[in-house]
C-alpha positions as CSV (number, residue, x, y, z in Angstrom):
1,M,54.6,103.8,-72.4
2,N,56.6,100.9,-72.0
3,H,58.7,102.3,-69.2
4,G,60.8,99.1,-69.3
5,V,62.5,99.5,-72.8
6,D,62.7,103.0,-72.4
7,R,65.1,102.0,-69.5
8,L,67.2,99.4,-71.6
9,A,67.3,102.4,-74.5
10,R,68.9,104.6,-71.8
11,V,71.1,102.1,-70.3
12,A,72.5,101.5,-73.6
13,L,73.0,105.4,-75.1
14,I,75.1,104.8,-71.8
15,W,76.8,102.2,-72.6
16,A,77.8,102.8,-76.1
17,A,78.9,106.8,-74.3
18,L,81.0,104.8,-72.4
19,L,82.2,102.1,-75.4
20,A,83.3,105.3,-77.2
21,I,85.2,107.4,-74.6
22,V,87.2,104.3,-73.9
23,G,87.8,104.0,-77.8
24,A,88.6,107.4,-78.1
25,S,91.3,107.2,-75.1
26,A,92.5,103.9,-77.6
27,E,92.1,105.6,-80.9
28,T,95.9,105.8,-82.4
29,F,97.6,108.0,-85.7
30,R,100.2,106.8,-87.9
31,I,103.1,109.2,-88.9
32,A,105.4,108.4,-92.6
33,T,108.0,109.5,-94.4
34,Y,109.3,108.5,-97.5
35,N,111.9,110.4,-99.9
36,V,110.0,109.6,-103.4
37,E,113.3,109.9,-105.4
38,N,112.8,112.5,-108.1
39,Y,108.5,112.5,-108.0
40,L,109.0,114.2,-111.2
41,D,105.9,115.3,-114.0
42,A,108.0,117.5,-115.9
43,P,112.2,116.8,-116.3
44,T,114.9,119.7,-115.2
45,Q,118.2,119.9,-116.8
46,T,119.1,117.3,-114.2
47,R,117.0,115.5,-113.6
48,R,114.0,113.1,-115.6
49,V,110.0,113.1,-115.1
50,K,109.0,109.8,-112.7
51,S,107.9,106.4,-114.5
52,T,104.8,105.0,-114.3
53,E,106.2,102.0,-113.1
54,S,107.6,103.9,-110.3
55,R,105.0,106.1,-109.7
56,A,102.9,103.1,-109.1
57,K,105.3,101.2,-106.9
58,V,105.4,104.7,-104.5
59,V,101.7,104.9,-104.3
60,E,101.6,100.9,-104.1
61,S,103.9,101.5,-100.5
62,I,102.1,104.6,-99.0
63,L,98.8,102.4,-99.4
64,A,100.4,99.4,-97.4
65,M,101.1,102.0,-94.2
66,K,97.5,103.7,-94.7
67,P,99.5,106.6,-93.0
68,D,97.4,110.1,-91.6
69,V,100.2,112.0,-92.0
70,L,102.8,111.6,-95.0
71,A,105.8,113.7,-95.1
72,L,107.3,114.0,-98.4
73,Q,110.9,113.8,-99.7
74,E,112.0,114.8,-103.5
75,I,108.5,115.7,-104.8
76,G,109.0,118.0,-107.8
77,T,106.4,120.5,-108.9
78,A,103.0,121.7,-107.5
79,S,101.3,119.3,-110.4
80,A,103.1,116.4,-109.3
81,L,102.9,116.5,-105.6
82,E,98.6,117.0,-106.6
83,E,99.1,114.1,-109.0
84,L,100.3,112.2,-106.3
85,R,97.6,112.5,-104.0
86,G,95.3,112.0,-106.5
87,S,96.4,108.9,-107.0
88,L,95.9,108.3,-103.6
89,K,92.8,109.3,-103.0
90,T,91.4,107.4,-105.9
91,N,92.8,104.3,-104.2
92,G,91.1,105.0,-100.9
93,L,93.7,107.0,-98.9
94,D,92.5,110.8,-99.3
95,F,94.3,113.7,-97.8
96,P,92.2,116.7,-97.7
97,F,95.3,118.7,-95.9
98,S,98.9,119.2,-98.2
99,E,102.0,121.5,-98.2
100,R,104.6,122.3,-100.3
101,V,108.1,124.2,-99.2
102,T,110.1,124.9,-101.5
103,G,114.1,126.1,-101.1
104,F,117.0,127.3,-103.0
105,D,116.7,123.9,-105.0
106,T,114.2,124.6,-107.5
107,N,114.1,120.7,-108.7
108,I,112.7,118.5,-105.5
109,H,110.8,119.7,-102.6
110,V,109.4,119.1,-99.5
111,A,105.6,118.4,-98.4
112,L,103.0,117.4,-96.0
113,L,99.8,115.5,-96.8
114,S,97.1,115.3,-94.1
115,R,94.1,113.8,-93.4
116,F,93.8,116.3,-90.4
117,P,93.7,119.7,-90.4
118,F,96.8,121.7,-90.6
119,A,96.6,124.2,-87.0
120,A,99.2,126.8,-88.5
121,L,101.8,126.5,-91.6
122,R,105.7,127.8,-90.2
123,P,108.0,126.7,-93.8
124,H,111.2,127.9,-93.4
125,T,112.1,128.6,-97.1
126,N,115.2,130.9,-97.0
127,E,117.7,129.9,-94.4
128,D,121.1,130.5,-94.8
129,F,124.5,130.4,-93.3
130,L,128.1,131.3,-93.9
131,L,130.6,128.3,-94.0
132,D,134.3,129.1,-94.3
133,G,133.5,133.0,-95.8
134,R,130.8,132.3,-98.0
135,R,126.9,132.2,-98.1
136,F,125.2,129.2,-98.5
137,R,120.7,128.3,-98.5
138,V,119.7,125.4,-97.1
139,S,118.8,123.6,-100.4
140,R,115.6,122.2,-99.4
141,G,114.0,124.2,-96.4
142,F,111.9,123.0,-93.8
143,A,108.4,122.1,-93.6
144,E,106.6,123.0,-90.2
145,A,103.2,122.0,-89.5
146,Q,101.0,122.2,-86.0
147,I,98.7,119.0,-86.8
148,Q,95.2,119.0,-85.0
149,V,94.7,115.5,-84.6
150,G,91.3,116.1,-82.2
151,S,89.5,118.6,-80.0
152,N,92.1,117.9,-77.5
153,Y,95.5,116.5,-79.1
154,S,97.6,118.3,-81.3
155,F,101.6,118.2,-82.5
156,T,104.1,120.3,-84.4
157,I,106.1,118.0,-87.2
158,I,109.0,119.5,-89.4
159,N,110.1,118.0,-92.4
160,A,113.3,118.2,-94.0
161,H,115.5,116.6,-96.0
162,L,119.4,117.4,-95.6
163,K,122.5,118.2,-98.3
164,S,122.5,115.0,-100.2
165,R,125.8,113.3,-100.1
166,R,127.4,113.8,-103.4
167,P,129.9,116.4,-103.6
168,I,130.1,119.5,-104.9
169,P,132.7,122.1,-106.1
170,Q,131.5,125.1,-103.7
171,A,132.3,122.8,-100.0
172,D,132.8,119.7,-98.6
173,Q,129.0,118.3,-98.9
174,A,129.3,117.2,-95.0
175,D,130.3,120.7,-93.6
176,L,127.2,121.7,-95.4
177,R,124.5,119.3,-93.7
178,F,126.0,120.1,-90.4
179,E,125.4,123.8,-91.0
180,E,121.8,122.8,-92.4
181,A,121.5,120.5,-89.0
182,K,122.6,123.4,-86.6
183,I,119.9,125.3,-88.2
184,L,117.8,122.7,-87.9
185,R,118.7,122.2,-84.0
186,E,118.3,125.5,-83.4
187,R,113.8,125.3,-84.4
188,I,113.9,122.6,-82.2
189,D,115.6,124.5,-79.4
190,S,113.6,127.2,-79.7
191,L,110.2,125.5,-80.0
192,L,111.5,123.0,-77.3
193,A,112.3,126.8,-74.8
194,T,109.0,127.7,-75.3
195,N,106.8,124.5,-74.3
196,A,109.5,122.1,-72.6
197,N,106.2,119.7,-73.3
198,I,105.4,120.5,-76.9
199,N,104.8,117.0,-78.8
200,L,107.0,117.4,-81.9
201,V,107.9,115.0,-84.5
202,V,110.9,115.9,-86.1
203,L,111.7,113.8,-89.4
204,G,112.9,112.8,-93.2
205,D,115.5,112.4,-94.6
206,F,118.9,113.4,-93.0
207,N,121.5,111.6,-95.3
208,D,123.8,110.7,-92.6
209,S,124.0,107.7,-90.2
210,K,123.5,107.8,-86.7
211,D,127.4,108.5,-85.0
212,T,128.0,111.3,-87.5
213,R,128.2,114.7,-86.0
214,T,125.1,115.7,-88.0
215,I,122.1,113.5,-86.7
216,K,124.0,113.9,-82.8
217,E,123.5,117.6,-83.5
218,I,119.6,117.3,-84.3
219,I,119.4,114.6,-81.9
220,G,120.8,117.0,-79.2
221,R,121.5,116.5,-75.4
222,A,120.1,116.8,-72.0
223,R,116.3,117.8,-71.2
224,H,116.3,118.8,-74.9
225,K,117.5,115.4,-76.1
226,L,114.8,114.1,-78.9
227,V,114.0,110.1,-79.0
228,D,115.5,108.4,-82.2
229,T,112.2,105.6,-82.7
230,R,114.6,103.5,-84.7
231,P,112.2,102.0,-86.8
232,A,113.2,98.4,-87.8
233,E,112.1,95.7,-90.5
234,R,109.1,93.2,-88.9
235,N,110.4,90.9,-89.6
236,G,110.0,88.6,-86.5
237,D,114.0,88.6,-84.9
238,L,114.3,89.0,-81.2
239,P,116.6,91.3,-79.6
240,T,120.5,90.3,-78.9
241,P,121.2,89.9,-75.4
242,K,123.3,93.1,-74.7
243,G,123.5,96.2,-76.7
244,P,121.0,97.2,-79.1
245,S,118.7,94.8,-81.2
246,R,120.0,93.8,-84.9
247,D,116.6,94.2,-86.4
248,I,116.9,95.5,-90.4
249,T,117.2,99.2,-89.9
250,W,118.6,100.3,-93.3
251,T,116.3,103.0,-95.1
252,E,118.3,104.3,-98.2
253,Y,120.3,102.4,-100.7
254,Y,123.5,104.7,-102.0
255,A,124.2,103.4,-105.3
256,V,128.0,104.9,-104.8
257,E,129.0,103.1,-102.9
258,D,126.7,100.4,-103.5
259,S,125.7,100.4,-99.9
260,Y,123.0,100.2,-97.7
261,A,122.5,102.8,-94.9
262,R,120.0,104.3,-92.4
263,F,119.7,108.3,-93.5
264,D,115.8,108.5,-92.8
265,Y,115.0,109.3,-89.2
266,V,111.8,109.8,-87.0
267,L,112.8,111.6,-84.0
268,L,110.6,112.8,-81.0
269,S,110.3,115.3,-78.0
270,P,110.1,113.9,-74.9
271,G,106.5,114.7,-74.9
272,M,105.6,112.9,-78.0
273,A,107.2,110.0,-76.7
274,R,105.0,109.5,-74.1
275,E,102.3,109.1,-77.0
276,W,104.7,106.8,-79.3
277,V,103.5,103.2,-79.5
278,R,106.7,101.1,-80.1
279,K,105.3,97.8,-81.4
280,E,103.3,99.6,-84.2
281,T,106.6,101.5,-85.8
282,Y,108.5,99.9,-88.2
283,I,109.9,100.1,-91.8
284,A,107.5,99.4,-94.9
285,T,108.8,96.3,-96.8
286,T,106.6,96.5,-100.1
287,P,108.1,93.9,-102.7
288,N,110.4,95.4,-105.1
289,W,110.9,98.2,-102.7
290,G,113.1,99.8,-105.3
291,V,111.1,100.4,-107.9
292,G,109.6,103.1,-106.5
293,S,112.5,104.7,-104.4
294,D,116.1,104.0,-103.3
295,H,114.6,105.1,-99.7
296,R,112.0,102.6,-97.7
297,P,109.5,104.7,-95.7
298,L,109.1,104.5,-92.0
299,L,105.7,105.0,-89.7
300,A,105.2,106.1,-86.9
301,T,102.1,105.3,-84.7
302,F,101.3,107.1,-81.4
303,E,98.1,107.3,-79.3
304,V,95.8,110.3,-79.4
305,Q,96.1,110.8,-75.6
306,E,98.3,113.1,-73.3
307,K,100.5,111.7,-71.4
């Protein structure tokens, strides 16, 4: 037996194990949110089938980010979700795990796609509230899941799509959105009350800008306040000397006002924020993005390590 070769083999194995440990400690995963604007494969009374060109641009935008977990808003039927998932898989991005949550709105829904298994699913499909003496239901429900990234790391995600800014005769659209935000915040508070260090991501299309009561309600205050990741375009801009940076952060084009605004968010609990990789968090800027949706997707990156 060649003891020298045997010794070198053992040393090589030890170094391989050490490198594996180092690699695991530096490992990251990516979470994206994307309102895919009426991703329907069958028409409804108020919405048309999404065109082939538009669906292809959605797929292109997602592939450019290569997320490990994807939160979707405005997905249609279960078959529409499967069509999108199949197109992504054909192009090399496989999501073995999926969840679609329905709500009062029968046309569009929220969904989750994941490369990692779901440890628990908690769909919120029937939440309601009173407003001016009338009872309303949360339009799209909330998709909540606990996702197991590895043997020693998991996080909880809540995907929400709040009431649009489109006026309706039954009530003020801003009041309805605020009531939905309050219900969402109640769920956030419940999770944080159970475990103040929980890894929690709250994301989606909230249909309101930063200083509105809706967003302030969701973010919260004091020790249960969520962290706003505020993704921006990766265009090389430097922070301004005072105040927040002037990076380009808008996420949605609102045709009624011919305006661009930040309506999409990735918010983190204090526990999850400790694993957040700021430099790898951004707005995807696929060329001709508007062919796919009136929203642009956001991507946030995290380390697979409790801190």
